[in-house]
N, C-alpha and C positions, 0 to 999 in steps of 0.2 A: 327764789329770793334775790339771788346776787344780782339782779339786772337793776332794781331800784335801791339797793342799798347805798350806793354812795350818794344819789340824791336825798334820800331820808337824813342820813347822817348830816347833810348839809342844814335839810331844813329846820332838823333836831336844835342844832346852833343857836338858830335865832327863835327856840322856843313856837315855831309853826303848826298849827291843828294840823295834823295828819290822819287820814283815812286811807285804811288797805283793804283792796278790793281783792281777792282769790278765786280763781276757779276751782271750784270742787267737785263737779262732775261733767261730762261732756256723752253728745249722743251725735250721731250721723258726721256730717262733716267739719263740723264745729275747728274753727282753725289755731287756737291754742290747745296746749295739753292740760290736764289736769295739775295743780300746782302753778301756773301761769298767776302771777300778779302784777297789779297796777296800783300804786301808791297815788295820793292825791290830797291837793290843800285846797281851802278856801279861796284861796287867790288864784284860780286857775292853773295851778301848776299840776302839769301831770308827769309821771315817769313808769314806763314798763308798759304792756298791754294786757288785756284779758281775753281779745278778740281779733286782734289786729285791724283793728279800726269799726270793726260790725256793730259792738254794742257801747264802747267808748264812753260815747255822749250821756247817756244813761245810765250808765253805772256812776260816772262821775256827777250825776244830780243826784244820787242815792247817796254815795258817799260825804256828800255837802250836808243832805237833812242828815245821815246818821252821825256825825261830828256834831250838828246841832242838837240834838235827841238825845245825844251820848248812849245809843242803841245799836247794835248791829240787825242787819237784816239778811235774809235767802234771797236772791232773787232768780228768777227762770227766764229763760229768753228761748222761745222757740217757735218752729213753723205754723204748730197750732194757734198761737197766740197773735193778735192782731199787733201787738208791739214787734214781733221778729220781722214784720217786713219794713217797718219804718226803722228797723235798727239793721235790716240787712240780711238776717239769716233767711230768706227764702230758700236756699241753694238747700235746705234740710237740714242744716246746722242747729242743735239745742246745746245750750249749756246754763248750769247755774253757778251763781258767782256770790258769796258770802261776804257782804260789806261791812266793814267796823272800823271804830276810832283805833288807831295806833295803841298797841297795848305796850308801854316800850320795856318793861322788864323780861317779855317773852322777846320782844323784838333780839334785846342785845342778847339774850340765851341762844338763838338761832342765830345770832352774826358771830357770836365766838364760837358756835360748830361750823361754821363758815371758813371764819380764820383762821383755825387748826386743824381745818381739813379733816372731821371729827363726825361720829354719827350720831343722830337722835331724830326727836321731831317735837312740834311743837302740837299737841290735841286740843282742838276746839269743839266746844260745842255747838251745833248749827241749828240743829231742831231738837224740841222739847217744853219743857216748861219754863215761861217766860224770865222767872229766876234766874235759870241757868243758861241762859242764850248768850253763848258771847264767852263763857268761862273758858279759862285755858290752864293745862298741866304742859309744862315743858318734861322733856326726859333726854339723856346724852347715854349712850352705850357703854359709857366708862361709868355708870352710876347717877350722875348728877341729875337732881329734881329742882323744881318751881311752880309754885304756884298747885290749885285744884280745881277738879270738877264741883267741887261743892260735896262730892258724898266720897266716902273712903272706899266703897265698895264701887261707885263708877271710876275711881281712880286706878283700882287696881284691873279693873275689866278692860280699860284703856289699855293700861300698860303691858296687858296681854297682846293685848290687839296691835300693839305699835311692835311689840316682838317677833309678830309673825307679819308685819309690813314687809315688802320689798319695794313698796312707792307707794307715792302719796296717794289717801284713798277715803272715801267716807265707810265708816262703818257702824252699824246698828248696834246700841247697848240695850242696857234693861230698862224698864218703865220708860218706853218709846223716846229715848234719849239717842239721836244721833250724832257722829263726831266727825268732823274732817283731819284725817292724820296728815298732817303735812311734815313729809320725811325730808331729813337732811342726810347725807350719805357720801364718804369722802368722795374724791375726783376717782374717776374711773383708770386704772394702770396697767399697761401692758409690761409686762416681763418676756425679755427674749433671751431665749439661751444660744447663744452662739451670734458672733461679730461676724456673720459673713454679710455677702452683698444682698441678698436678700433683705436684710434687718436694716441697712441703711437706708435702704426705701420705705420699709414698713415703720420704722422710726418717723420719717417724715410725713407719713399719711397720717400715723397717729396721732399727731402732734397735730394736726389740722383739726381732727373731732374731739379736740380736748384732753387726751391721753396722757396722763404724766406716763413716761419712757425710760425703763431700767435695761441696761444691756449686761448679761450675765458672761462673762469667757473668760478663764483660768489663763487663757491663753494672750499675752500683752500685746501681740503684732494686730489680733482680730479685735480684742476688747479696748483699742485707745480713744483717747481722746480727738486725735487726729481724723480716725474713720468716723467717729460721733461726735462732732462739734454741737449736736443739736439735742441730744439725749438728754434726760433730765438727770441721769444718777449713770455712774459705770462700774460693775463690782468686777474686780480681775480675781476670781479665786473659783475653786472648785464648788460643785454644788452643794457640799454637806456646810461648807464655809460659810457660801454665798446666803443660805437661805435661811442664815442664822443671822444673818443683815438686811433680808428684805423679807417685810411680811407677807404673807400668803392669804389674804383677805379675799370675803365674798366679791370685793368689788375689783378684783383682778384677772386677768387673762393671762395666760403661761404659752409661749409658741418656743418648742425646742428645734433649734437649726442647723446644729453641730453633724449631723449625719455620724459621728461618735460615738458610739457605744459607750465609751469610757467617762463621756460626760453626761449625753441623754439619758442613759440607764440611772443611774446614781439621782439623777433628778426628778426623774419621774418619780421616782421609790418614795420620794419625799414630796411631792406635788400632789399625787392621788391620792395621798392623807391629809390635805389640808382643804377648806372651803371653797376654793376659784372658783369663781363662775363659768372657767372656759382652758381647755386642756389641749395644743397641740401639737402634732409632730409632723416633721418633714420627713417624707419620705414614699417613695413606690408601695403597689402594694404587697409585692414578695417583701420588700426592708420591713416592713411595718410586721408582718407577719413574722419574720424572726425576732424583731422585737417582743411582738406579744410571747411568743414563745421563751425568750430567754427571762422575763418579766414574772411569766406564770409560776417556771421553774424556780422564782425567789420568795414567792407566795404571794404575789400581787392577785387580787380577787377577781374572778370576772365582772363583777360591778364597777370595781375601780377600772380596769382595763376598757368595758362601755365607754367609760366617760372621756377616754383618748380620740381627737379627729385627726383621723388620717386614713388616705394620705389627707394633707392639711388643706384649706379653704375651699370654696366653691367651686364647681364645675366651670370653669366660663372661659373654658380652652387659653388658660395662660400660655406663655412659654419665656418671656422676658423674665428677671428678676421684679420686674416693677411690677409687671403682672401677675405674678405670683403674688407679691406684696398686697396687692388691691384686693386680689381672691381671699387673702390670710384675713385682712379687716374684716371684709364683706361678713365672713364669715362669724368672726369675732362679735359684730354688730349683730347680726342676726340671735347670734346663741342669748346676749345678753337681754335682747327685746323679749325675747321667750322665756324669760326665767320666769 
C-alpha cells in the first residue's frame, strides 16, 4: 500500500474517483508478490503496479469499469487464457487481481496503521454471494475495528484467520465465502547487541533493505553516535535495562556481537523468552558450546537454545567485517522469508 499512498492522498484532495487493484494470489513466474497494488483514476492516472507492466492495461480498463458500475471484480490472468498472451504472461506466470472502487474509510484505517508503524489488516470478501462481494472488515493488533463482512459469524472467522496470518493471503471461510487478508505489519527491526566493527557494516546493509536499526551497548565508546551516525536508535545500557526500552516483537531480529558473556548471556536470557523471528550470536563452534553450557545451567531450555543461530551467518567464506555482516544479514532475510 505504501507505494500508492501519496498519489491516492493527492487524488482524494480533488474528489477524484479512485479504483484500487490488489494482487490476491500468484502462481509460477508472476512478477509482483501478493498484496501489490495499483491505484487508478478514470483520467488515465496510474500509481503502483500489479504485474510490472504485464497486465496493467487490462486491469486499468476493469478498474474504470468497476468505478462506473460501483462493483468489484476478481480478475484472473494466466498462461491457459488467451488473454495471457495478449498481456504478456506467456512465460508461465498466473495472477489473480481484485479490482474495486476505493473504500475511503478502510483505506484511511490502513494508512493510519502504516503511519504509526502498527500491525493490523483489511479483510475483504473477494468471492462469495453477490451482496457480500467487496465487503470489508479492518482490524488492528491494538484492538481497533472498522466495518463488517455482513455477518457476525463471518467477522469472527475472519478475525481468527487474521490473527494467524503472517503475511497477506486469501482464506476460505464458511458458506463459500473467500476473503483476502491484506496484512500490515510494522517495519522489520534489527537489534545489534554490541557496537563492534561488524555492527557498523551490518547497520549500513540493513538500512539499505529497509530495516530499522538499533544498537545496544553499555560501553559508551562502542555504542556512540560517532560510530553509528546511520543507526536509528542507540541504547547505552545493560541488557536488562535496554530491553525495557526496546520492544522485542515478531518483526524483530537480534544479533549478539560482543563476545562478552557479561553482556551476551543476560541478553540471550531475555531475548529467548520473546517472540523475535531471529536470534544470532557471534562466535566459533567452541565458543558457542561454552555459551550453551552456561545458558543450560541457568535454566534455558533445549527448545530455546535451538533458536540461536551460531556460528552466526550463512557460510559464504566470509573473512572481513563487511563479509561477515553480509552473511549475517543474508541469514536474517532467509529466516524471515521462511517464517
